[in-house]
MMTF fields as JSON, N, C-alpha, C and O atoms, coordinates in Angstrom:
{
  "mmtfVersion": "1.0.0",
  "mmtfProducer": "UNKNOWN",
  "numBonds": 283,
  "numAtoms": 284,
  "numGroups": 71,
  "numChains": 1,
  "numModels": 1,
  "chainsPerModel": [1],
  "groupsPerChain": [71],
  "chainIdList": ["A"],
  "bondAtomList": [4, 2, 8, 6, 12, 10, 16, 14, 20, 18, 24, 22, 28, 26, 32, 30, 36, 34, 40, 38, 44, 42, 48, 46, 52, 50, 56, 54, 60, 58, 64, 62, 68, 66, 72, 70, 76, 74, 80, 78, 84, 82, 88, 86, 92, 90, 96, 94, 100, 98, 104, 102, 108, 106, 112, 110, 116, 114, 120, 118, 124, 122, 128, 126, 132, 130, 136, 134, 140, 138, 144, 142, 148, 146, 152, 150, 156, 154, 160, 158, 164, 162, 168, 166, 172, 170, 176, 174, 180, 178, 184, 182, 188, 186, 192, 190, 196, 194, 200, 198, 204, 202, 208, 206, 212, 210, 216, 214, 220, 218, 224, 222, 228, 226, 232, 230, 236, 234, 240, 238, 244, 242, 248, 246, 252, 250, 256, 254, 260, 258, 264, 262, 268, 266, 272, 270, 276, 274, 280, 278],
  "bondOrderList": [1, 1, 1, 1, 1, 1, 1, 1, 1, 1, 1, 1, 1, 1, 1, 1, 1, 1, 1, 1, 1, 1, 1, 1, 1, 1, 1, 1, 1, 1, 1, 1, 1, 1, 1, 1, 1, 1, 1, 1, 1, 1, 1, 1, 1, 1, 1, 1, 1, 1, 1, 1, 1, 1, 1, 1, 1, 1, 1, 1, 1, 1, 1, 1, 1, 1, 1, 1, 1, 1],
  "groupList": [{"groupName": "MET", "atomNameList": ["N", "CA", "C", "O"], "elementList": ["N", "C", "C", "O"], "formalChargeList": [0, 0, 0, 0], "bondAtomList": [1, 0, 2, 1, 3, 2], "bondOrderList": [1, 1, 2], "singleLetterCode": "M", "chemCompType": "L-PEPTIDE LINKING"}, {"groupName": "SER", "atomNameList": ["N", "CA", "C", "O"], "elementList": ["N", "C", "C", "O"], "formalChargeList": [0, 0, 0, 0], "bondAtomList": [1, 0, 2, 1, 3, 2], "bondOrderList": [1, 1, 2], "singleLetterCode": "S", "chemCompType": "L-PEPTIDE LINKING"}, {"groupName": "ASP", "atomNameList": ["N", "CA", "C", "O"], "elementList": ["N", "C", "C", "O"], "formalChargeList": [0, 0, 0, 0], "bondAtomList": [1, 0, 2, 1, 3, 2], "bondOrderList": [1, 1, 2], "singleLetterCode": "D", "chemCompType": "L-PEPTIDE LINKING"}, {"groupName": "ARG", "atomNameList": ["N", "CA", "C", "O"], "elementList": ["N", "C", "C", "O"], "formalChargeList": [0, 0, 0, 0], "bondAtomList": [1, 0, 2, 1, 3, 2], "bondOrderList": [1, 1, 2], "singleLetterCode": "R", "chemCompType": "L-PEPTIDE LINKING"}, {"groupName": "LEU", "atomNameList": ["N", "CA", "C", "O"], "elementList": ["N", "C", "C", "O"], "formalChargeList": [0, 0, 0, 0], "bondAtomList": [1, 0, 2, 1, 3, 2], "bondOrderList": [1, 1, 2], "singleLetterCode": "L", "chemCompType": "L-PEPTIDE LINKING"}, {"groupName": "GLN", "atomNameList": ["N", "CA", "C", "O"], "elementList": ["N", "C", "C", "O"], "formalChargeList": [0, 0, 0, 0], "bondAtomList": [1, 0, 2, 1, 3, 2], "bondOrderList": [1, 1, 2], "singleLetterCode": "Q", "chemCompType": "L-PEPTIDE LINKING"}, {"groupName": "PHE", "atomNameList": ["N", "CA", "C", "O"], "elementList": ["N", "C", "C", "O"], "formalChargeList": [0, 0, 0, 0], "bondAtomList": [1, 0, 2, 1, 3, 2], "bondOrderList": [1, 1, 2], "singleLetterCode": "F", "chemCompType": "L-PEPTIDE LINKING"}, {"groupName": "THR", "atomNameList": ["N", "CA", "C", "O"], "elementList": ["N", "C", "C", "O"], "formalChargeList": [0, 0, 0, 0], "bondAtomList": [1, 0, 2, 1, 3, 2], "bondOrderList": [1, 1, 2], "singleLetterCode": "T", "chemCompType": "L-PEPTIDE LINKING"}, {"groupName": "ALA", "atomNameList": ["N", "CA", "C", "O"], "elementList": ["N", "C", "C", "O"], "formalChargeList": [0, 0, 0, 0], "bondAtomList": [1, 0, 2, 1, 3, 2], "bondOrderList": [1, 1, 2], "singleLetterCode": "A", "chemCompType": "L-PEPTIDE LINKING"}, {"groupName": "TYR", "atomNameList": ["N", "CA", "C", "O"], "elementList": ["N", "C", "C", "O"], "formalChargeList": [0, 0, 0, 0], "bondAtomList": [1, 0, 2, 1, 3, 2], "bondOrderList": [1, 1, 2], "singleLetterCode": "Y", "chemCompType": "L-PEPTIDE LINKING"}, {"groupName": "GLU", "atomNameList": ["N", "CA", "C", "O"], "elementList": ["N", "C", "C", "O"], "formalChargeList": [0, 0, 0, 0], "bondAtomList": [1, 0, 2, 1, 3, 2], "bondOrderList": [1, 1, 2], "singleLetterCode": "E", "chemCompType": "L-PEPTIDE LINKING"}, {"groupName": "LYS", "atomNameList": ["N", "CA", "C", "O"], "elementList": ["N", "C", "C", "O"], "formalChargeList": [0, 0, 0, 0], "bondAtomList": [1, 0, 2, 1, 3, 2], "bondOrderList": [1, 1, 2], "singleLetterCode": "K", "chemCompType": "L-PEPTIDE LINKING"}, {"groupName": "GLY", "atomNameList": ["N", "CA", "C", "O"], "elementList": ["N", "C", "C", "O"], "formalChargeList": [0, 0, 0, 0], "bondAtomList": [1, 0, 2, 1, 3, 2], "bondOrderList": [1, 1, 2], "singleLetterCode": "G", "chemCompType": "PEPTIDE LINKING"}, {"groupName": "VAL", "atomNameList": ["N", "CA", "C", "O"], "elementList": ["N", "C", "C", "O"], "formalChargeList": [0, 0, 0, 0], "bondAtomList": [1, 0, 2, 1, 3, 2], "bondOrderList": [1, 1, 2], "singleLetterCode": "V", "chemCompType": "L-PEPTIDE LINKING"}, {"groupName": "HIS", "atomNameList": ["N", "CA", "C", "O"], "elementList": ["N", "C", "C", "O"], "formalChargeList": [0, 0, 0, 0], "bondAtomList": [1, 0, 2, 1, 3, 2], "bondOrderList": [1, 1, 2], "singleLetterCode": "H", "chemCompType": "L-PEPTIDE LINKING"}, {"groupName": "PRO", "atomNameList": ["N", "CA", "C", "O"], "elementList": ["N", "C", "C", "O"], "formalChargeList": [0, 0, 0, 0], "bondAtomList": [1, 0, 2, 1, 3, 2], "bondOrderList": [1, 1, 2], "singleLetterCode": "P", "chemCompType": "L-PEPTIDE LINKING"}, {"groupName": "ILE", "atomNameList": ["N", "CA", "C", "O"], "elementList": ["N", "C", "C", "O"], "formalChargeList": [0, 0, 0, 0], "bondAtomList": [1, 0, 2, 1, 3, 2], "bondOrderList": [1, 1, 2], "singleLetterCode": "I", "chemCompType": "L-PEPTIDE LINKING"}, {"groupName": "CYS", "atomNameList": ["N", "CA", "C", "O"], "elementList": ["N", "C", "C", "O"], "formalChargeList": [0, 0, 0, 0], "bondAtomList": [1, 0, 2, 1, 3, 2], "bondOrderList": [1, 1, 2], "singleLetterCode": "C", "chemCompType": "L-PEPTIDE LINKING"}],
  "groupTypeList": [0, 1, 2, 1, 1, 1, 1, 3, 4, 5, 4, 4, 6, 2, 7, 8, 4, 5, 1, 9, 10, 11, 5, 7, 12, 0, 11, 6, 13, 2, 14, 15, 4, 8, 3, 5, 4, 10, 16, 17, 14, 1, 16, 12, 1, 16, 0, 2, 16, 4, 5, 5, 5, 8, 3, 15, 4, 1, 8, 6, 15, 12, 2, 12, 12, 5, 13, 16, 7, 1, 10],
  "groupIdList": [1, 2, 3, 4, 5, 6, 7, 8, 9, 10, 11, 12, 13, 14, 15, 16, 17, 18, 19, 20, 21, 22, 23, 24, 25, 26, 27, 28, 29, 30, 31, 32, 33, 34, 35, 36, 37, 38, 39, 40, 41, 42, 43, 44, 45, 46, 47, 48, 49, 50, 51, 52, 53, 54, 55, 56, 57, 58, 59, 60, 61, 62, 63, 64, 65, 66, 67, 68, 69, 70, 71],
  "secStructList": [7, 7, 2, 2, 2, 2, 2, 2, 2, 2, 2, 2, 2, 2, 2, 2, 2, 2, 2, 2, 2, 2, 2, 2, 1, 1, 7, 4, 4, 4, 1, 2, 2, 2, 2, 2, 2, 2, 6, 7, 7, 1, 2, 2, 2, 2, 2, 2, 2, 2, 2, 2, 2, 2, 4, 4, 4, 4, 4, 1, 1, 1, 1, 6, 6, 7, 7, 7, 7, 7, 7],
  "xCoordList": [-14.663, -13.59, -13.289, -13.201, -13.135, -12.857, -11.428, -10.586, -11.177, -9.829, -8.792, -7.683, -9.138, -8.168, -7.911, -6.777, -8.937, -8.754, -7.919, -7.045, -8.194, -7.452, -5.985, -5.091, -5.741, -4.373, -3.638, -2.461, -4.323, -3.705, -3.374, -2.299, -4.282, -4.047, -2.857, -2.017, -2.789, -1.673, -0.35, 0.657, -0.346, 0.855, 1.289, 2.475, 0.343, 0.664, 1.212, 2.173, 0.608, 1.048, 2.462, 3.316, 2.704, 4.032, 5.091, 6.202, 4.748, 5.671, 5.98, 7.128, 4.964, 5.167, 6.075, 6.941, 5.888, 6.733, 8.184, 9.11, 8.375, 9.733, 10.379, 11.565, 9.619, 10.125, 10.505, 11.542, 9.674, 9.962, 11.28, 12.128, 11.441, 12.66, 13.893, 14.946, 13.756, 14.878, 15.272, 16.459, 14.29, 14.561, 15.05, 15.853, 14.574, 14.907, 15.945, 16.565, 16.132, 17.026, 16.404, 17.098, 15.093, 14.378, 13.091, 12.379, 12.815, 11.528, 10.445, 10.635, 9.312, 8.237, 7.788, 7.487, 7.742, 7.278, 8.203, 7.806, 9.434, 10.375, 10.299, 10.942, 9.523, 9.388, 8.563, 7.579, 8.955, 8.206, 6.714, 5.885, 6.367, 4.952, 4.196, 3.073, 4.801, 4.16, 3.944, 2.917, 4.921, 4.784, 3.654, 2.926, 3.506, 2.4, 1.062, 0.133, 0.964, -0.295, -0.643, -1.815, 0.377, 0.163, -0.581, -1.314, -0.396, -1.048, -2.4, -3.038, -2.832, -4.129, -5.259, -5.193, -6.29, -7.437, -8.734, -9.816, -8.612, -9.815, -9.45, -8.298, -10.434, -10.227, -9.838, -9.008, -10.444, -10.14, -8.677, -8.068, -8.101, -6.692, -5.778, -4.734, -6.155, -5.388, -5.468, -4.461, -6.658, -6.841, -6.011, -5.411, -5.969, -5.177, -3.703, -3.062, -3.172, -1.757, -1.493, -0.501, -2.373, -2.17, -2.284, -1.557, -3.179, -3.306, -2.05, -1.603, -1.486, -0.234, 0.887, 1.695, 0.927, 1.955, 1.752, 2.714, 0.506, 0.185, 0.41, 0.528, 0.471, 0.607, 1.758, 1.566, 2.94, 4.026, 3.705, 4.295, 2.79, 2.413, 1.552, 1.351, 1.041, 0.157, 0.883, 0.239, 2.202, 2.975, 2.843, 3.15, 2.386, 2.214, 0.827, -0.138, 0.723, -0.593, -1.532, -1.098, -2.765, -3.728, -4.702, -5.375, -4.772, -5.821, -5.423, -6.119, -4.346, -3.967, -3.4, -3.379, -2.935, -2.307, -3.266, -2.838, -4.546, -5.499, -5.401, -5.602, -5.092, -4.889, -6.218, -6.468, -7.055, -8.316, -9.443, -9.338, -10.494, -11.664, -12.773, -12.91, -13.559, -14.716, -15.943, -16.24, -16.62, -17.803, -19.039, -20.127],
  "yCoordList": [15.907, 16.388, 17.823, 18.123, 18.693, 20.089, 20.243, 19.365, 21.383, 21.637, 21.642, 21.142, 22.203, 22.252, 20.856, 20.541, 20.02, 18.638, 17.856, 17.076, 18.072, 17.404, 17.832, 17.0, 19.112, 19.628, 19.067, 18.718, 18.982, 18.444, 16.964, 16.514, 16.214, 14.8, 14.614, 13.741, 15.442, 15.365, 15.676, 15.014, 16.668, 17.022, 15.864, 15.536, 15.248, 14.107, 12.937, 12.284, 12.681, 11.592, 11.858, 10.971, 13.074, 13.434, 13.331, 12.864, 13.765, 13.672, 12.217, 11.875, 11.357, 9.933, 9.312, 8.5, 9.682, 9.158, 9.609, 8.828, 10.856, 11.362, 10.655, 10.325, 10.425, 9.719, 8.287, 7.793, 7.619, 6.253, 6.217, 5.357, 7.164, 7.188, 7.463, 6.857, 8.358, 8.687, 7.472, 7.212, 6.738, 5.598, 4.366, 3.596, 4.173, 2.951, 3.149, 2.187, 4.388, 4.648, 4.266, 4.2, 4.013, 3.587, 4.403, 4.632, 4.832, 5.488, 4.422, 3.295, 4.782, 3.808, 3.219, 2.029, 4.038, 3.545, 2.475, 1.737, 2.384, 1.368, 0.075, -0.915, 0.078, -1.117, -2.15, -1.795, -3.423, -4.46, -4.507, -4.76, -4.269, -4.277, -3.139, -3.33, -1.978, -0.842, -1.148, -0.789, -1.815, -2.181, -3.187, -3.118, -4.129, -5.089, -4.375, -4.651, -3.46, -2.745, -1.837, -1.613, -1.324, -0.403, -1.052, -0.377, -2.349, -3.018, -3.632, -4.266, -3.445, -3.975, -3.198, -1.981, -3.939, -3.308, -3.506, -3.163, -4.062, -4.25, -4.288, -4.52, -4.06, -4.144, -5.569, -5.78, -6.545, -7.946, -8.278, -8.995, -7.758, -8.05, -7.363, -7.909, -6.193, -5.514, -6.325, -6.521, -6.792, -7.606, -8.883, -9.286, -9.514, -10.738, -10.48, -11.253, -9.403, -9.069, -8.782, -9.251, -8.017, -7.687, -8.932, -9.062, -9.836, -11.073, -11.937, -12.563, -11.974, -12.713, -12.132, -12.869, -10.819, -10.162, -10.453, -10.487, -10.661, -10.876, -12.32, -12.581, -13.251, -14.667, -14.938, -15.679, -14.376, -14.648, -14.191, -14.689, -13.263, -12.785, -13.789, -13.654, -14.796, -15.762, -16.587, -17.246, -16.559, -17.264, -16.583, -17.181, -15.334, -14.601, -14.871, -15.031, -14.922, -15.129, -13.97, -12.826, -14.266, -13.197, -13.576, -14.603, -12.725, -12.869, -13.711, -13.679, -14.451, -15.299, -14.541, -15.062, -13.31, -12.538, -11.823, -11.243, -11.844, -11.165, -9.661, -9.179, -8.941, -7.504, -6.76, -5.854, -7.148, -6.442, -7.475, -8.533, -7.144, -8.017, -7.341, -6.118, -8.126, -7.557, -7.91, -9.076, -6.879, -7.078, -6.556, -6.634],
  "zCoordList": [-1.892, -1.052, -1.461, -2.651, -0.505, -0.814, -1.312, -1.127, -1.95, -2.474, -1.367, -1.557, -0.202, 0.891, 1.454, 1.814, 1.536, 1.989, 0.989, 1.368, -0.284, -1.335, -1.319, -1.474, -1.132, -1.077, 0.133, 0.041, 1.258, 2.479, 2.291, 2.687, 1.697, 1.439, 0.5, 0.718, -0.548, -1.492, -0.784, -1.037, 0.091, 0.85, 1.749, 1.808, 2.442, 3.303, 2.485, 2.893, 1.349, 0.488, -0.034, -0.004, -0.511, -1.014, 0.079, -0.17, 1.283, 2.415, 2.742, 3.026, 2.704, 2.97, 1.911, 2.239, 0.653, -0.416, -0.25, -0.467, 0.133, 0.369, 1.551, 1.508, 2.587, 3.761, 3.41, 3.854, 2.617, 2.182, 1.415, 1.655, 0.491, -0.319, 0.552, 0.354, 1.492, 2.376, 3.227, 3.422, 3.729, 4.61, 3.853, 4.379, 2.624, 1.897, 0.798, 0.344, 0.372, -0.745, -2.084, -3.099, -2.085, -3.289, -3.421, -2.444, -4.641, -4.874, -4.788, -5.246, -4.201, -4.026, -5.361, -5.443, -6.398, -7.699, -8.276, -9.178, -7.763, -8.228, -7.415, -7.764, -6.342, -5.506, -6.273, -6.922, -6.206, -6.934, -6.581, -7.455, -5.328, -4.952, -5.64, -6.106, -5.701, -6.374, -7.849, -8.425, -8.453, -9.872, -10.072, -11.062, -9.123, -9.219, -9.093, -9.852, -8.14, -7.917, -9.087, -9.387, -9.734, -10.845, -12.013, -12.736, -12.195, -13.328, -12.97, -13.81, -11.738, -11.314, -11.976, -12.151, -12.335, -12.983, -12.205, -12.682, -11.004, -10.192, -8.719, -8.353, -7.897, -6.454, -6.074, -5.19, -6.749, -6.471, -6.705, -5.911, -7.8, -8.079, -7.063, -6.706, -6.601, -5.548, -4.261, -3.581, -3.931, -2.717, -2.788, -1.792, -3.941, -4.111, -3.819, -3.106, -4.365, -4.145, -2.675, -2.119, -2.046, -0.631, 0.251, 1.237, -0.094, 0.675, 0.512, 1.473, -0.684, -0.906, -0.048, 0.517, 0.042, 0.854, 2.337, 3.105, 2.736, 4.147, 4.591, 5.788, 3.658, 4.028, 4.989, 5.953, 4.774, 5.721, 7.152, 8.111, 7.286, 8.614, 9.363, 10.57, 8.659, 9.305, 10.362, 11.179, 10.358, 11.382, 12.742, 13.773, 12.74, 13.981, 14.561, 13.812, 15.885, 16.489, 16.146, 16.014, 16.009, 15.751, 14.675, 14.753, 13.655, 12.659, 11.455, 10.439, 11.53, 10.413, 9.232, 8.117, 9.459, 8.397, 7.48, 6.482, 7.784, 6.93, 7.169, 8.284, 6.115, 6.215, 6.162, 6.957, 5.229, 5.004, 4.995, 4.375, 5.684, 5.656, 4.888, 4.926, 4.194, 3.501, 4.343, 4.603, 4.746, 5.611, 4.946, 5.516]
}
């Protein structure tokens, strides 16, 4: 990734974090989900957490709450 692409991505990420904090009154790093993801040491453990978060969505018609598929 070029420096300008990296800088643009960092700017977008920082803006999203500021927007999250403004809308929720909470820094993202203090959110329980962020804390769970922070201690993950593999893609599999991240996938497990995201799938757990998606389970309540399975009540909605569609894909059964699956957020990410591995193909």
